[in-house]
Each structure stands twice: as C-alpha cells, then as structure tokens.
C-alpha positions in Angstrom: 138.9 75.4 135.0 138.4 76.6 131.7 138.9 73.9 129.1 139.9 74.3 124.9 138.2 72.2 123.0 139.1 72.2 119.3 136.9 70.9 116.8 137.5 66.7 115.9 137.6 64.6 112.4 136.2 60.9 113.9 135.4 59.3 117.2 137.8 56.4 117.0 138.9 54.0 119.9 137.6 51.1 122.5 137.3 52.8 126.4 136.6 51.0 130.0 134.0 53.5 131.5 133.7 54.0 135.2 131.4 52.2 137.6 127.6 53.5 137.0 127.1 56.3 139.6 124.0 55.0 140.4 124.4 51.6 141.6 127.6 52.5 143.6 125.9 54.6 145.6 123.2 52.0 146.6 125.8 49.0 147.3 127.3 51.5 149.5 124.4 52.1 151.1 123.0 48.3 151.6 126.9 48.0 152.7 126.9 49.7 155.6 123.5 49.1 156.9 123.6 45.2 156.0 125.7 42.1 158.5 129.0 41.6 157.5 131.6 42.7 154.9 130.4 43.8 151.4 133.2 44.1 149.0 132.4 46.7 145.9 134.5 46.5 142.6 134.5 49.1 139.8 133.0 51.7 142.7 132.6 54.9 140.8 135.2 57.5 140.8 132.9 60.9 141.0 132.8 62.9 143.9 129.4 62.5 143.7 130.2 58.7 145.0 132.6 59.8 147.6 130.3 62.2 149.8 128.3 59.0 150.0 131.3 56.6 151.5 132.5 60.0 153.3 128.7 60.1 155.0 128.8 56.8 156.0 132.2 56.8 157.8 130.4 59.5 160.2 127.7 57.7 160.8 130.5 54.7 162.4 131.0 52.7 158.9 134.5 51.4 158.9 135.6 51.6 155.0 138.6 51.0 153.2 138.9 51.8 149.6 141.7 51.2 147.6 141.2 52.0 143.7 138.2 51.1 142.3 137.5 48.3 145.1 136.0 49.3 148.3 135.2 47.6 151.1 132.2 47.9 153.7 132.3 46.1 157.4 128.2 46.6 157.5 127.1 47.6 160.8 123.6 46.4 160.4 120.7 48.4 160.9 120.8 49.1 164.1 124.4 49.5 164.2 124.8 53.3 163.1 125.5 56.5 165.8 124.7 59.7 165.4 127.0 61.7 163.4 129.7 64.5 164.7 129.6 67.3 163.0 126.7 68.1 160.1 127.1 65.3 157.5 127.9 66.6 154.2 126.7 65.2 150.9 128.7 67.6 148.9 126.6 68.4 145.5 125.1 65.1 145.5 121.5 64.7 145.6 121.5 61.3 145.7 123.3 60.9 148.7 121.4 63.8 149.9 117.5 62.1 149.0 118.6 58.1 149.2 120.1 58.4 152.5 117.6 60.4 154.1 115.7 57.2 153.9 118.3 55.3 156.2 118.2 58.1 158.8 114.7 58.5 159.1 114.7 55.2 160.9 117.6 55.7 163.3 117.3 56.6 166.9 119.1 59.7 166.7 118.9 63.2 165.3 121.5 64.0 162.2 121.9 67.3 160.1 123.1 66.6 156.3 124.1 69.7 153.9 125.9 70.1 150.9 127.2 72.9 148.6 125.4 75.9 147.2 124.0 74.2 144.4 122.7 71.3 146.6 120.9 73.6 149.0 119.4 75.3 146.1 117.7 71.6 145.1 114.4 71.1 146.6 114.2 68.1 149.4 110.4 68.3 150.1 109.9 65.3 147.7 111.8 62.9 150.0 110.6 64.9 153.2 106.6 64.5 152.9 107.0 60.3 152.8 109.7 60.2 155.4 107.0 62.2 157.9 104.6 60.3 157.0 106.7 57.1 157.9 107.1 58.9 161.3 110.4 60.6 160.6 110.5 65.0 161.6 112.5 66.5 159.7 113.0 70.3 159.6 114.8 72.1 156.3 115.3 75.6 155.0 112.5 77.3 154.1 110.3 74.3 154.6 112.1 72.5 151.4 116.1 73.2 151.2 119.0 72.0 153.0 120.7 71.9 155.5 117.9 68.9 156.9 117.4 67.9 160.0 116.2 64.4 160.5 115.0 63.7 163.6 114.6 59.9 163.2 112.9 56.8 165.1 110.6 53.8 165.0 108.5 54.4 161.5 105.2 52.6 160.5 105.1 51.3 157.2 102.9 53.5 154.2 101.5 52.9 150.4 103.0 55.4 148.6 102.7 57.3 145.1 105.3 60.0 144.7 103.9 62.4 142.8 106.7 63.0 140.5 108.3 60.1 138.7 111.8 59.8 141.0 114.0 56.6 141.7 115.5 58.8 144.4 112.5 58.9 146.2 111.2 55.4 145.6 114.7 54.7 146.8 114.1 56.8 149.9 110.9 55.5 151.2 112.0 51.6 150.5 115.9 52.2 152.6 113.3 53.5 155.2 110.9 50.6 154.6 113.4 48.8 155.8 113.2 50.1 159.1 109.3 50.0 159.5 106.3 47.8 160.9 104.8 46.6 158.2 105.1 46.5 154.4 105.5 49.4 152.9 104.8 49.7 149.3 105.4 52.1 146.6 103.1 52.4 143.5 104.9 54.0 140.0 102.4 54.8 137.8 105.8 56.0 135.3 108.8 52.8 136.0 111.9 54.7 137.1 115.8 52.9 137.6 114.9 49.9 139.2 118.8 49.2 140.9 117.6 49.8 144.3 114.9 47.0 143.9 117.7 44.5 142.2 120.2 46.1 145.0 117.7 44.7 148.0 117.0 41.4 146.3 121.2 40.7 146.2 121.3 41.7 150.4 118.5 39.3 151.3 115.9 42.2 152.2 111.9 40.9 152.3 111.0 42.4 149.1 108.5 41.8 146.1 108.0 43.9 142.8 104.7 43.5 141.0 103.1 45.3 137.9 102.0 48.2 140.1 104.5 49.1 142.8 107.1 47.5 144.8 106.8 46.1 148.6 109.3 45.9 150.9 109.1 44.0 155.0 110.9 46.0 157.6 113.4 44.3 160.2 114.8 41.5 157.8 118.4 41.3 158.5 120.3 42.1 155.2 123.8 40.0 154.5 126.8 42.0 152.8 128.7 40.1 149.3 130.4 40.6 146.4 129.2 43.0 143.9 130.7 43.9 140.9 129.5 48.0 139.2 128.9 48.2 135.5 130.3 50.8 133.6 128.3 54.4 133.7 125.4 54.1 130.7 124.7 57.7 131.2 128.7 58.3 131.1 128.6 56.6 127.9 125.8 58.7 126.7 128.1 61.5 126.0 130.8 59.6 123.4 128.2 57.7 121.7 126.4 61.6 120.9 130.3 62.1 119.9 130.4 59.5 117.8 127.3 59.6 115.8 128.4 63.2 115.5 131.2 62.0 113.0 130.4 59.7 109.7 133.8 58.1 110.1 133.7 57.6 113.7 133.6 53.6 115.2 134.4 53.3 119.1 133.7 49.9 121.1 132.3 50.9 125.2 133.4 47.9 127.5 131.2 46.5 130.1 128.6 48.9 130.0 125.4 48.3 132.3 122.7 47.8 130.3 119.4 47.4 132.6 116.2 47.2 130.9 115.1 50.8 132.8 118.1 52.7 131.7 118.6 51.1 128.6 115.6 53.7 127.2 118.4 55.5 125.6 120.0 52.8 123.0 116.1 52.3 122.0 115.7 55.5 121.4 119.2 56.0 119.7 118.1 53.1 117.4 114.6 54.5 116.9 116.4 57.4 115.1 118.5 55.7 113.3 121.7 55.3 115.4 123.8 52.0 114.6 124.7 51.0 117.9 125.1 47.7 118.8 125.4 44.7 121.8 127.7 41.7 122.7 129.0 40.2 125.1 125.8 40.3 127.3 125.5 38.7 130.3 123.9 39.4 134.0 125.8 40.3 137.5 123.9 40.3 140.6 120.3 41.4 138.2 122.1 43.7 136.5 122.8 43.1 132.5 126.2 44.2 131.1 127.2 44.5 127.8 129.5 46.1 125.2 128.2 49.2 123.0 129.8 49.3 119.5 128.4 52.6 117.7 129.3 53.8 114.2 128.9 57.7 112.9 125.6 58.5 110.7 123.2 61.1 111.2 120.3 60.5 112.9 116.5 61.0 112.3 115.5 63.3 115.1 112.3 63.4 116.8 110.1 64.1 119.9 110.8 63.0 123.5 107.8 62.8 125.7 106.9 63.2 129.5 106.9 59.4 129.0 110.0 59.0 128.2 111.4 61.5 130.6 112.3 59.8 133.7 114.1 56.7 131.6 116.6 60.0 130.0 116.7 62.6 132.6 120.5 62.8 132.3 120.9 62.2 129.1 118.7 65.0 127.8 121.6 67.4 127.3 124.0 66.0 125.6 120.6 64.4 123.2 119.8 68.1 122.9 123.7 68.6 121.5 122.5 65.6 118.9 119.0 66.7 118.2 120.9 69.9 116.6 122.8 67.7 114.4 120.0 65.6 112.9 117.4 65.3 110.3 114.7 67.1 111.8 115.3 68.4 115.4 114.5 67.4 118.3 111.3 67.9 120.5 111.9 67.9 124.6 108.5 68.6 126.7 107.3 66.9 130.5 110.8 67.3 131.6 110.6 70.6 133.8 111.8 68.4 136.6 115.3 69.6 134.2 114.8 73.3 136.0 115.7 71.9 139.7 118.9 69.9 138.7 122.5 71.4 139.7 121.1 73.9 137.2 118.4 74.8 135.2 119.4 72.6 132.7 116.6 73.7 130.6 117.9 77.4 130.0 121.6 75.8 130.5 121.2 74.1 126.8 119.4 76.6 125.3 121.2 79.2 126.4 125.1 77.7 125.0 123.1 76.3 121.9 122.1 80.3 121.2 126.0 80.7 122.0 127.3 78.0 119.5 124.8 79.8 116.7 122.0 77.9 117.2 118.3 78.2 116.9 116.4 77.1 120.1 113.0 77.7 121.4 112.9 77.4 125.4 109.7 75.8 127.1 108.5 75.9 130.9 108.9 72.1 130.1 111.1 71.4 127.6 113.2 72.6 124.5 112.6 72.8 120.6 115.7 72.6 118.8 115.6 72.5 114.8 117.6 69.8 113.0 120.6 70.2 110.2 122.2 73.4 112.5 125.9 74.2 112.0 127.4 75.1 115.2 130.2 77.5 116.1 132.7 77.6 118.5 132.5 79.7 121.5 132.7 80.5 125.7 130.0 77.7 127.3 129.1 78.7 130.5 128.5 74.9 132.5 126.9 76.7 135.5 128.7 74.6 137.7 126.7 71.3 136.0 128.7 68.6 135.2 126.7 67.7 132.5 126.2 70.8 130.7 130.1 71.0 131.1 130.5 67.6 129.0 127.3 67.7 126.4 128.6 71.0 125.4 132.6 69.4 125.1 130.8 67.2 122.8 128.9 70.1 121.2 132.3 71.7 120.6 134.2 68.4 118.6 131.7 69.4 115.5 132.0 72.7 115.8 133.8 75.1 113.4 136.3 76.7 115.3 137.4 76.2 119.3 135.7 76.2 122.0 136.3 77.6 125.9 134.4 75.6 128.8 134.2 77.7 131.7 133.7 75.6 135.0 134.7 72.3 133.0 136.1 70.7 136.3 132.0 70.2 136.9 133.1 67.1 135.3 134.4 65.5 138.7 131.3 65.0 140.3 130.0 62.3 137.9 133.3 61.8 135.4 137.3 63.0 136.8 137.9 60.9 133.4 135.7 62.2 130.9 138.3 65.1 129.3 141.1 61.8 129.6 139.5 60.0 127.5 137.5 62.2 125.0 141.4 63.3 124.2 142.2 59.4 123.6 139.5 58.8 121.3 139.0 62.1 119.3 141.1 62.6 116.6 
C-alpha cells in the first residue's frame, strides 16, 4: 500500500500513544511463565507484539485480549507445552530472540521461524550464550531462522555480549530463570533495562549491580497487574515532526521515560530542542510522563558508538532531523543498523538522496550536512516500519508531495501512525 504525504505547515495537538512495544513483549513472556493471572493494560497494538501472544498461545498459555487489555493465565516455569506446528514470530526479532531464552529451558524441541525479513536477520548472537548454558540450537546456515531449539536442564553462566543488545541480554536472563545457579550478564555499554525491572516486579531473584545483572534460577514468578506506558520510540517521530516547523505545539501524554530509553530526550535537549516533561510518575519501576514540544531548528552534531545502543530505533528519524539542523548530523558506530528489518544505513541514504539531499554513507553510519531543503519524492520503505515512518515525517517538510511505497510496514510497530499523523498536521 502506498501513501501520499503532502507538505504541512505545523504540527499541533495532543496525542495518546499506544503502549510501549518493548515492555509489552516482556510483560507477556513473563506473565506466561508466572503463577496466576497477569493483567496487562495498555498493551501494544503492534503486529510484533501480537506475534508474541500468538507464540505463547501455541505453547499452551491461555490468553484473552480485549482491545489494549490482555489477560494471561500463567503456566509457571514448568507448564509450557511443545507447540504444533512451528512457532511463527512474524517480523518480530524481539519475539524470536527473547522467547528463545525461555524455550532453551523447556524439556521439548521447538521450531520457530518468521517472515522473509526476519529470516535474513542473524540469530547467532543469542544462539552462542544459550548453547553455553546447555541448549542445543540448529539454524539455517548456522545463524538464520528457522531455529530448532532442543531445551532442557540449563547451567548458569557469566556472559558479556560482544555487541550491546538488550535482546541478547534478555534471552540470557530469561534462560537464567531455568538454570541451576546464578547467571550473570555483564554490560560494557548499558542497554534498556525493561527486562530487569519487570523481573523484579514478577518476583525473580535478581540483583542489578554496576558491572552487570545477576539472576538465580528456580524462583517462582507471580503474576499481577501491569500498565504499559506510551512508546517513546513512537513518540520520536512526532517529536521530530514538531521540531521541523517553528509554529508547532504538541503534547504527548503518558509516555514511557525509562532513563535507559530517555537518552533521546537528552540528545534533543543538547541540540537546543524545546522538549519539556511534566506529570512524572512511576509505575512498576517504569517512569511515565507527558512531553510538550514546540517547534524550532536544532543545532545538529554527532552520535557515536557510546550513544547508538540507546538511540538505535530513533536513528532513521534523527537522520531526517539532521538534514534540517544547522550543522547536520554525523552517525558512527551504528553498523547494527545494517541488520535490522532492512539495511537502515543504506535505506536512509538512498531515500534522502531521492529527496535531493546530500549524504555520505559509511560502513558504520552516515554523514548528513545540515540546512538542506528536501523535495517531495517516491520513497522506498524497504518493507521497514521505521523507514516508512521516518520518511513520512521528512515528507511533511518537503517541497511537493511524496509517495511512501510500502507504507503498510508501519503496522509492525505502530498501526495508528498515519491516523495520528493526519490528526496533528495542518
């Protein structure tokens, strides 16, 4: 499905965002292996999170969903059953990588696959530590889905991921729930900590220290009542959209402001963006608040390897902002973007060039000069939700209309995106 985006004059209004995708995945997985009922309010509308629920149902978990509320009857650590047929994670790398940690501790064989895009994304980064823990895992060409996971008794390990990744960390910690002894994950660069916070709330034996996270296996998890905040990664598109127009005035309600995710706000503030936080509160360890942004040009600058893990999902739309900034944007240490739903470095460079922008593509990033005027163009989403949405925002400030090819890719993470975009642009 193609989508026509016409230039806008301003971004105005108030928005209630859908639930955070990352947190929704984790609450659902932990609810499935907890004892008792887990009720999740504000569950993400993303297709990715529905893939997680679908896999859990195939594993024998009773799940009832009504709108954004999900009720899960926990099966306990030992209550999952062998699925028939193969589990399907759809487009969701989060589902495949994190759920594999749970599957590694099950006394049966599981096969899990995904769509064509997911089958091109490497899975060896979770296979290696899970094998160290005792799971047997086979994969196409040694690293791609479909995966065959022969689970069983696991042993605790100490593991330092070679690439900063919250998904890898989560896979190991979830496997650690089934292992004998204490599993430790060390992080050189801190990644989002939704898993650790959720494990605390479900009653896991977990400790968070300066040099890593420790979880001891065998502790019974307990279900409960959970509320998912609005998705900050989804908010990023509208924050950037508002910053492209001097007259913009936008309020985003109940957004998740976890410090390991809120580096986006720190970065925007360092660029001179007027983004204010109000009504801050804590729910189950997660910070939630309202964001108010008014339009105005930002300075630009650089994002290096130390910032990339915290901004990995936002880099495509920040690239759009960089082209409009005073000094432009330099991104380095972001080679991880090459193995997302698309090669996002190449996709951003190609689509910026289609809009008439100058951009230098590098193996690990991009160099984007500032003060550029973009022209309407035909955009190739590459079947990637974040590329489709980022360049829909770019199209708002372009001269002439743009056509987003494959705009339906937004359904993967943000089905409401275009409806909200229409409601706040004039």
